[in-house]
N, C-alpha and C positions, 0 to 999 in steps of 0.2 A: 394525564401523565404528570407525575410529580417529579420535582427535582430533588435529588439527594443533597443533604447539607455538605458543603465542602470542608475539608480540613486544610489547615495551613501547610505551606511548604515545609516549615520547620517541623510540624507535627508528622508529616509524611516521612521526612528524612529520618527523624528520630525513631519512629515506629519501625521503619525499614531496617535501620542500623541495629535496633534491638533484636529484630527477628533474625537477622543474619548472624549476629555475634553471639547471642545467648541461646539460640535454638538450633539443635540439629534438626534434620528433616523430621517432622512429626511422624509417629507411627502411622503407617498407611492403613486407613480403614478398609474393610473388605470392599473390594471394587464393586460399585453399583453396576446395574445393567448399562447405564449410560453415564459417562463422566461429565463433569462440568467442562465448558469450553470457553477459552479466552481467545478472541481474535484481535490481535494487536497490529494496527496499521501504523507504521512509522513513516509519516508523510515525507515524500521527496527523498527517500533513501535508495540510492542506486546500489546495485549489488557489489560492484568493485570498490565501494567505500569501506567494506568490512575486510578484516584480515582473513576470515574464513573463505572469502572469494578472491583473495590475492592481493589486497591492499598491504603496502609496507609501512603505512603511516603509524599504525599502532593505536588507532582511536577506538577500537571495539573489543577490548579484551573480554568483557562480560558476554557480549553477544557471540563472540567466537567460542567461548566455553560452552554456551548453550547449544550452539550449532554442532559441537563435537558430540553432544548427547542427543541429537535430533536426527530425524530424517531430513536431510538438507538437500533441497533441489538446487542444482548448480546452474540450470539454465531456465529461468522463468521469465516470461514476457508479459507485460501489461498490454492491454488492447487500446490504450490511449496514453498520451504523455502528459496528462494533467488530471487533477483530482476528480472532478465531477463525473466525466464519462468512465474513468478507470474504476473508481470505487462503485459506481452504479453497475458496471459490468461484473466486477468481482462479486458483489452481494446478490446479484440476480442470476449469475451464470448465463447472461445474454450479452450479445455484442452491444456496444454503446449506441450504434445506429438503430438497433432493434428496439431499444427502450427510449429512443428519442432524445438522447443527451448529446448536444452539439455545442451549445452556448452556455455561458456562465449562469444565465437566468432561467435555464430549462428545468422542468419538473420531472421527477422520476414517476412515470405513469403507473396508474393503479393496476394495469394489466400485468405488471412485472412483479411477481412475488419476491420479497426479500427473504434472505435466510432467517432473519428474525421472525418473520411470519411462519415459516415452515417449522422452526424449532418451537415456537410458542404452541403451535397446533400439536406438537409431539410431547408437550408437557413440560417444557423448559420455562424457568423464570428468565425473562429476557431483559437485559439492562445494557445501557450504552452511554458513552460520553465522548464528545468530540471537541477538539480544539480548532477544527476547521469549519467555518461557517458555510462552506460550500456544501456540506452534507448535514446542514441543520434541518429541523423539522419542516420548515417552509418549503424545502426542496423535495419532501416526500420520504426522507430517510428514517423517520421515527416510527414508521408503520411496523406493527408487530412487537413493539417494545412495551414492557410493563413500565419501565422508567427510562427516559432518554434525556440527557443533559446537553443542551445546545451550547455551541460556542457563542460568546458575546464579544463582539469585536469592538475594540477601541479605535474608532476611525477619525477622531478629532485631534488627539494629541500625538503628533508625529514622532516625538522623542521618547515615547513610552511603548512597551510591548503592545502589539495589536491584539493578542489573544493570550489565553492562559498557558503557562509552561507545563512541562511534563510532570513536575512534582504536584502541581495543583490538579492536573487531569488524572494522574494516578491516585491522588488522594480522593477525588470524587469516585473513582472506580472502586476503591476499597470501602467507601461508605455505601455504595450501591450493593456491594457484595454481602454486606451485613444483612441485607433485606431478604436474602435467599432463605427459603425454608427447607423442607425436606426434599423438594423437587430439585433436579439438577439445574445448574445455572448456565446461562449464556451471557458473556460479558464482552462487549465490543468497544474498542478504545482506539482513538486516533490522537497521536501526538505530533507537534508541529515544529520541533526544534530545527530539523534540517530544512524546513521550508523558510524559516524566518532568519536564517543565519546572516544575511547581508544587510540587515536594517540598522546597523550601528547601535545607537542607544535604544532602539526599539526591538532588538533581537531578544530571544528567549533564553539564550545561554547565560549561565551564571558567571559572575566576574572571576571566579577562581579558575576558569578555563581560558581566560583571555591571553595568557602568555604561552599557551601550548603550541607546538609544532613550528618553531621559528625556522626550521629547515625548509618549510614550504615557501618558496620564493616566487616572485612574479605576480602574485595576486593575493591581496589581503582577504578577498572574499573566499578564495579557495581554502585558505588557512582557517577562516571562520566557519566554513562548512564542516571541516573535520572536528573543530572544537564543539560544534553542535552535535555531531555524531557521538563524540565522547560523552557528553551529558546524557544523551538518549540511551546510550549503552549502559551507563552506570545506573540510571534511574529505572530502566527496564528490569535489570537484575534485582534491584532493591524492591521493586513492586512484586515481582514473582515470589521472592522470599517472604514478603509480608502477606501476600494472599495465601500462599501454601501453609502459612502458620495459623490461618483462621480455620476454626472448626467448620467442617462441611466443604472445604475447598482443597482437601488433601488429594483428592482424585480429580486432577484437572489436566486437560489437554490444552497446550498453548500453541497457537498458530501465529507466527511472527513473520511479517512481510512488509514490503514497500508497495506503494500504489503506483509510483513512477519514479524516475531518476531525476538527474539534474545535469545540465550541459557542462558547467564549470569551465567554459571556454576551451574545451577539449577539441574544438573544431575551429581553429583560429581564423581561417579565411571565410567562414560562414557567418553571415550577419546575425547578431543577437543569439549566439550559441551559448550564452552563459547560463540560461535558466532552463525552463521546461515549457511544454505546451506548444512550442513553435516548431519543433523538430521531432522526428521519430527515429533518430539514430539510437543505437544501443545504449548510449549514455542516458537517454531519456526513457527507455522502455524496458531495459533489463533490470530486474529487481531481485532482492533476496527473498527466499521463502524457506522457513524451517518449521517442522512439526515436532514439538517437544512435549513428551508425555512421560514424566518421571515415574518409573515403576510400572508403566503401562505397556500395552502390546504394540509398540512401534519399534522397529529395529533401527538403531542409530546407524548413520552412514551417509555417504554422499551419493546422490542420485543424478546421473548424467543424462537421462532421457529428458528432452525438452518438455517443459510444462507451461501451462497458461494460467493466468488468474481466473479465467473462465472455469477451470477445473477444480477450484478450491471448494466451492459449495457442494458439487456432486460427490467429491471425495469425502468431505466431512459427513454428509448425510449417509453415505454408504458405510462409513466407518462406524457411525452411531446406530445403524440399522433403522434409519428413518426413511420413509418413502419420499423420493424427490419429485419435484415438479416435472411434468413432461415437457415443459417449455425450456428446460436447461439446454444450452448449446455446448456446455462442457461435458467431459467424461470423468468417471471416477478413476483416480490413480491409487486407490486403496491397496492393490497388490504390491505396489512399490513401497508402501509404508511397512510392509511385513518382510522386506528384504528380498522380494522376488527380483530376479534379473531379467525376467521376460518383459518385453516392451508392452506398453498399454497402447491400444490403437488410438491415435490422434490424427489430425489432418496432416497432409504432407508439409504444409507451411502454416505459419502463425501470422495472423493479420493484425496490424495495429494502424490507427489513423488519428488525425487531429483535425477538427473543424472549429477552431477557436478564434473569434474575431476575424482578422484577415488571413489567418493561417489555414491552409487546406492541403492536406497531403495524406497519402495512404501507402502502405507498404506491406510486404510479406517477408517472413524471416525463416531461415533454416538454421541448423547448427553451424553452418559455414558462411552463409551469405545474408545480406540485407538488400532487398530490391525495393526501391522507393520511387513513387511518382509524386514529385513536387508540383502541385497544381496552382501554386501561389506565386510562382516566379521568384522564389526566395533567393536573395542576393548571395552569391558564392556557391550556389547549387546548380547542377544540371537538372533539366526537367525530369529526366529518368536517370536513376543511378543504381549501380550494382556495387555494393561495398562489402568488405569482409565483415563477418559477424563480430570479430574481435580485432583488436589492434587499432592502429591510427586511422581515423576517418576525417577527411577534411573537404567535404563537398566535391565539387567538380575536379579538384586536384587529385583525388584518390579514386575517382570513378573507374570501375573496372569493366564497364559494359563492352567496350571495344575489344578487350582481351578475352572476354567470356560471353560472346553474344548468345550462345546456345543456352547457357544457364539463365541469362536475363530473359530470353524469349520464353522459356518454360515457366519462369516465375511470373512474367507478365500475363501469360495465358491463364495461369491459375488465378491471379488476382481479378482478371476480367470475368472469369466464370464465377468467382466468389461474390463479386459485386452484383452480378445478375441474380444470384440465389439469395442475397441478403439486401433487399431494397431498404432504403432509408424510411423510417417511421416519422410521420409528422410530429415535430416537437410541440410540447405544451409548456407555456410559460408559467412559472411559479406564481406570478402576479394574477393569473387567471383563476387560480384554484385556492389561493391562501393569502393571508395578510402578510406581505413581505416586509413591512416596517422599513427599517433602514438597510435592507439587504443590498441595494445598489451601492450605498456608501461603504458598507462592510466589505463587499467584494472589491471595490476600488482600493480600500485600505490593504487588502491582501494581494493586490497586484493583478487581479483577474479581469478588471475592466480598465 
């Protein structure tokens, strides 16, 4: 696998500005049998950080405008509250426990086919770049890619950014896109602005955003999170403009989503509720998802049926007319992309879990409720909780089990049955199958160890 040459941040921004300002949308080539696909994962982006999901901060004008032209899923749940198991589940359409992803050093097992492998077999040129070392090649995430650019983490200099910013990552993606020939292209991207917002001098957000949102009081980190979202929104739109201005990329489907959310101290009496991976409240697992296909056969509009990240790959392959792996646990939501108001059959409840270091909890979710079993004696939480799916959640202080024991009992029974039907696969360590190099230090630098 070769690495594409990176272009500078200045070069990316200049090229993007030129594409936006000087070019109208290029004349659309006759639609091919299968469009190009861009899967953009905006790491640590919770749904309600965007205006199109109700935020009043105003940090996401570009993403909001894209959402208005997209099939926008209003209730999407991740199956884990941190990157490795969540993205592993997303890209394989299997539950994290099925593919053996529990700890930061686990390896995505060979038996779990990635969407990159499925699309490569279908004739796609497959390309990817990540700013998160959690999904580097050593963890098994480069399988099926013609070109995959790993994140290289700076783990020694604490006052400098740990990884590449969105401008550099998008620049790499544009360089990769140039390598596509006549075949359709699949381009997978992960950016890390919203993950790195709290690092002070080491954050990825550019200085011009430092004074935004002074009205956000009480937490400098919360303000910095929205500053990071602002940069990600601007750079995403610039990237889309630049890519669509490239020959051969006029016909492109963009899938834009988050892999998990962020606590942002929204649960003030729950210990360590500021970040992610430790809890599975909605702040950590409810993510945005929009399918944006300019000029293509997707009907823009807001979709209120609950969706899962498990469903992304089956939906994509069905949309493209590609035969999907029989191992997929998700279902195709393709009818909803065409504006159908009929429900697509999914499970009664959506399951999410985390088994990260000392954290161990599992829960199931409906459009109205979150039922969670905290198996780690998390300070501020009850062992069993029933919380509203939206609104204020603060551990044992907002636990609704005593008020709605029937709902809690039904969800608990479902979860017990689900666990019996989905046994945990034995994990495989990345160190057992590949040269991990400085992976331990890199993961420590990112806060995973």
